[in-house]
N, C-alpha and C positions, 0 to 999 in steps of 0.2 A: 359440249359446254364447258367453258374455260373458268366459270365462276359459279359455285352453287353454296347454298347455305343449309347448316345442319344444327338442329338443337343437340349439341354433342355431348354436354355433360350437366348434370346435376342443378335442379331448380335452386335459386338463390332464395326464395321465399316461397311460402305455401300458397298464398293467394295468386301470385304470378310465376309462371316459368320463365325465369331470365336465363336462358341457356347461353353458352358461349357460341354464339353465331356471327355471321358477317360475310361480305362477299370475297370469297376465297378462291385460290387455284383449285381445280377439280382433284379430289383426293385428299385435301388438307382440311383439318379441322380449324374452325375459327376460334379467336380468343377474344373476342369483344362481347361483353354482356349488354346486348341491345335489343335482343328480341323478348317482346311482351305478350307472349301467348298464354292464355289461360291454362290454369294447371290441369283440369279434367275435360273430358268432352262435354259438348253442350248438354248432354242428358243426365251428368253426373250431379250427385247431391252435394250440398255444401258440407265441407268437413266440420266437425265439432272441435271445441277448444281442446280437449284432450288429444285428438288426431293431430291437430296443428302443433302442440308442444311435443309430441313424439317425434313428429316430421322434422321440427327445428332443432331437436336434439341430435337426430341422426346427421342433419346436414352439418351442424357445428363439429361433429365428429369428422366429418369429410374434410371440411376446411382445415381443421387441426392437423389431420393426416398429410394433406397436400401441402402443408406451410414449408416442408424442406424440399418442395420442387417435384415430388414424385410419390406413387402409391406402391408400397410393397404388396406381394402376393396375400400375405395375411391381412393387410389393410382393405385390399380390394374385397376378400371374401367377408370380412367382419362389417364393413359398411354395406355392401349388397344385402347381407343378411338383415342388417337394421332395417333399410328400406323396405325390404320384403315383408318383415314383421308388421310395420305401418300398414302396408297395402292389405295383408291378410286379415287384420283386424278392423280395416275400413275399406272394403273393396268397391263400395258404390261411390266413395269421395276421395279415394286415394289411388286412382289410375296413376296419377303423376309419380308417386312413390315406386309403382311397378316400372314405370317408363325409366326412372333413375336407375333402377337395377340394371337395365339393358344399357343405359349410356355409361353407367360405371363399368361393366364389363367390356365395353367398346374401349373406353379410356384405358382399361388395364390390359387390353390386346387379346381378350378372349371374344373373338368374333362369333364363334360358334354360339356362346351363351346370349350374346348381345341380339344376334339375329333370331333366335328363339323366343326372346323377350318381345322384340319388336313385331314378330309375326303374330304372336298371342294377343298383343294389344290392338295390332292391324285388325284382326279378325273382330275386334270390339269397335272397330271404326274410330280409333283414337288417332287424331290427325298428327300429332307430333311422332308417333311411331311409323304412321304411313310416310311421313315426309323422310324420316332417316332411312327407311327401306328404299325409298326413291333415290336418296344419295348413293347408297351402296351399290344400286343397281347402275347408276349412272356412271360410277368408278370403274364398273366391270365391263363398260361399253354397251350396256342393254338400254340404249337410248329411248326405245318406244315404252319399255316395261317402266322405265324411271319417270317418263312424263305421265303415264298412267296412275302412277302411285302418287305424284305430286297433285294431279287432278282429284284422286280421291280424297287426298288430304284437305285440299281447299273445300270440297263437297261436304267433308265431314264436320267442318266448321268455317262457314263462309266468312264470318267475321274475324276471327282470330287466327286462321292458318297464314300466319305472316311469313312464316320461312318457306312454306309450299309455294305462296304466290311469288315470292322473290326467286325461287328456283323456276318457276315456269317463265317468269320474266327473263332471267339470265338465259335459259335455254333458247327462248325466242330472239332474245338479243343477240347471242352469239350466232344463230342461224341467220339472222338478218345481216351481221357482218360478213359472213359468208357468201350470201346469196342477194342481200339488197331487195329482199321482198318486203313490200309495204304491209302485207297481212302480218309478217312476224313483228316488224316494228310496231303495228297498232296493238297487237296482242300483248307485247312486252310493256308498252307504255300504260295500257289498260290496267295490268295486274299490278303494276307499280302504283299508280294513282290510286286503286283499290286500297292498297296498304297504307298510304300515306293519309288517306281519308280518314282511317280511323286511328292510326298511330303517326301522329305528325312528326315524330322524332325517330322513326325507324331508320337506324343507320344504314342497313343493308339496302333499303329502298332507294335512299339517297345516292348510294354507290351505285346501283344499278341504274337509275335514271341519268346520273351524270355520264356513266359510260355509254348508255344508249345513245345519247345525243352527242357525245364526243365521237363515237363510231360513224354516226349519220353526218356529222361535220367534216370529217376527214376523208370519208369515202364517196359522198354524194352532194350535200348541200353545206356549205360553209358557214351558213348563217346559224347552223345548228350548234357550231362551236360557241357562239355566244350564248345560246341557252345553256349549253354544258358548264360554261363558266358561271352563269347566274345560279345553276343548282348546287355547284361546288360552293360558291359564296355562302348561299343559304345553308347549306349542310354544315359548314364550319361554323356559323353563326348559332344554329340550333343545337349541334352537338356540344358546342363549348358551354351553352346553358344548361344542357343536361349532364355536364362533366364527362363527356365522352370524346374519345377521339378515333380518327379513321386514317390508317395508312392508305387504303384505296383512294380516298378522297384527296390527299396530299399527292399521291401518286398521279392522279388525274390532273391536279393542278400544275404538277411539272409537265406533263404531257402538253397541256395547252400552252405554257411558256414556250415549249419546243415548237408549237405550231408558229409562234411569232419570232422563232429563231433566237430566243432569249435563253442562252444556255446557263448563264449564271444563276439566275433565279429559278430556272427549271432543277438545276443540281441542288440548290437550297431546299426545294420541295420535296425532291426525291430522298434527301437527307432527313428531312423531318419525318417522312413516312417510315424510315428505317430506325428513327429514334423511337417511334411508336411501336414498330413491329421489326426488330432486327433481322429477321429471316424473310421478310416480304420479297417474294420472288421478282415481281415486275419492277419495283423500286430499285432492287439491288441490280438488277439486269439493266435498267436505265442509267445508274450510276456508272456501271461499267462501261457502257457505250460512250458517255460523256468523258469519262476518264481516258478512253482510247483516243478520242479527239484531242484531248490535252496532252496527249503523250505520257500520262501519268499511269504507267504500266503497273506498278505495285497497287495502287487503288483499283485498277480495273480487274487484277487477277483477284483480290480480296472479294470485290463485289460479285464476279463471277462465280467464284466458289460457292458463296452463300446461295446465290440464285439457284444454282445447279442442284441444290438439295431438294428442290421442287420437282416432282415427277414430269410436270409440263415443260419445264425449261430442260430437262435431260433430253428432251425431243426436239429442242429448238435449235435449227442449223445456224441461225445468226449467232447465237451465243457461242456455239462451238468455234465458228471461224473467228470470232472476236477474241476468244481466249487464245486461240493460235497467235493471234496478233500481239496480245499481252504477254505471252511466253516468248515470244520472238524478240519483243521489246526488251525483255528481261535477259536476254542472251540464253534462254532456257530452250535451245534449238530442237533437241529431241523430243521434248515435250510439246513443242510447236507444231512439228510434223505429226504427232500423234493426234493432236486435237483436229487438224485439217483432216486426216485420214477418218476419224471419227464423224466429221462433217460429211464426208462422202458417204458413209455407210447410212446415214439419215436419209440422204436423197442422191441417189447415184446419178440423177439427171442434172443436178445443179452444177454448173462449171467453175464456180468460183473457188473451191478448195484448190483445184489444179493451179489456178492464176497465183494463189498465195504460196504454193508449194514452189512455183517458179521464182517469186520474189524472195522466198527463203534461200533458195539455193544460189541464186544469182547475186543478190544484194548483201547477204548476211553470213552464209557458211563461207564463203571466199575470204572473208576478213578475220577468220579465227587465226590465233597464233600457230605457228608452224606448219602453215598449209602452203605447199609448193605449187609450182606451175602445173605438175601433173594433176594435182587433186583439184586445182582451180578449173582446170580444163574439165575435168570430170563434173563438177557442180555446174559449169555452163552448160554442158551436153544435156544434163538432168533438166535443167532450167529450161533450154530449148524444146525438149521433149514435152514437158508440162505446159508450156505455152502453146505448143502445136495442139495438145489435147483440149486445153482450154478454147481455142479458137474453132476448132472442129465441133465443140458441144455448143458454143456460143453463136455460131454461124447463123446469121439472119435474124437475131434477136437485138433490137434496136437499144434495149437498155443496157446491153454490153458493148455497144459500139465503141466506145472510148476505150474500155479494157481491151478489146480486140486490137484496137490501133496501137495500144501500148505494148501488148505482146509482140505485135510485127516489128515494133522498134526494137524491143529487147532481143527479138531473134537476129535483127540485123546486127545489133552491136556485139552479140555473141560470135556471129559468123566472122565480124570485123577483128574481133579480139583473136579468135584462134587463127585467122590468116596471119595476123601480126605475129602470133607466136611461131607460125611456120616460117615466117620472113626472118624473124630473130633466130630461129634455130639455124636457117642456112646461113645468117651472116656470122653466127657463132662458130658454125662448122668451118667456113672459110677462114675465120680468124685463126682456129685452131691448126688448120691445115698450114697457113702463112707461118705461125709461130714454130710448128713442127719443122718446116721447110729451113727456116732460120737456124733451128737448133741443129739440124744435120749440116748445114753449111759451115756453121762455126766448128763443129766437130772436124769436119773435112779440113778446115783451115789449120786447126791446131795439129792435127795429124801431119799435115805437110811440114809445118814449122818443126816438129818433133823429129821428122825424118832427116830435114835439113841440118838441125843441130847435130844429129848423131853423125852424119857425113863429114861435117866440119870438124867435129872433135877427132875422129878417125884421121882426118888429113893434117891435124896440128894447127887448124885455122879457128879463128874466133867463130862463135855460133852466129847464125843469122840474127838470132834475138839480141846478142850482145852488140853486134855491129849496129842494129837499129837503135839501140839504147845510147850507144856511144854518139851516133849521128845526132839523135834528139838532144843530148847534152851539149855538143858543140853548137848546134843551132840555137839553144837557149842561152849559151855564154856570150854568142855573137850579139843576139838581140839586147843583152844587158849592157854590153860594151858601148853599143851603138847609142843607147839611151842615155848612158852617162856621159858620152861625149856631146851630145845635143845639149845637155845641161850645163 
């Protein structure tokens, strides 16, 4: 599952647990307070006024401690103790306080303590704890156990277990995207509708439903893209009224624009998503891809850097290849090669990294300063080898037919270039040989003249060079006289 919801931190009020939940990438905590699940299990007592006041005081301490953006170890311990004291004095009515102890420990990084509290409350059939245990199991890859926990959470409070219902929906939605099973689609849709029937402004439900319809529209039935767009429009209107914002909804709006090849408005939507949530993985990923198309390599690099902070994107081969392209465009050639090779490690059967390495060597590395013919030829041979590797791996795959053709052209160009190098080398060799022959002939001529001068000097006669100079002077004087006579 790519998107799950968790009641991740502290209730905002006593009557309702408004946890920080949302439609997020696997393993990431949500940051938008949209979940309206009841504070206690359905069989809990209503807390008295004193209990409410105690709870509110501890929560106020939590907000004050969080005002600087983080919690120290001491603050974590102190606030956890405060919630625990509220729980111990009101165990029948304050399960939510005990839950907040677990959520707080999770926020502070003490997973052992958090799980201990969640399991304790899970044994009491407290739906929020069961949901969070399901999230933790999902993040460990224990899909079946996670789904069982989500179902238990729903059974524990069929009316209010919104997060668990959204998680079940997200699980089946993602399975639908993989297998296109109608059963998964129907299950996901039903769970979302059950949430919206009770909580008509549930952000995670809108996010799930819009994505479910979008996936069906792009994969099977395009008419569902229209439904997805309607859900997005409705969600934006409802959430605005509730003074909420959703990065996921804006990201989906951008994806819907992309379906119409409207990259300008899509980019605006993706940027709106990152305004709401700067580290939103999908929106940053999508900004990066559009930036690549516009050759805005600095923007692409920045967007991919942010997206890659998410565990799911770290396994995304498309982003690794695109990051290589961005680095290449910025002339960070060594880093570009590193990203292509990282992509190979993610999927050794995907041929595209080999093609990109070929392009890097043939089109870019040869253009560096101080690269001579020998190194150019080395880059060409490497590119030829990579193209050969790509073509072998892509053989028979229709979606790579154009790239295979391009690689064949590249190999032909490289062969022609190398053959030209050989011809030029042969011509240069012959030119050098001719120059050497002329040099030797000139040396022989000078040697003969020197010998003749030496013989003439020994016989008391003018040297051949002096005679030649005198003759030349005489001819020049005769030509001058003739010219004066004509004038």
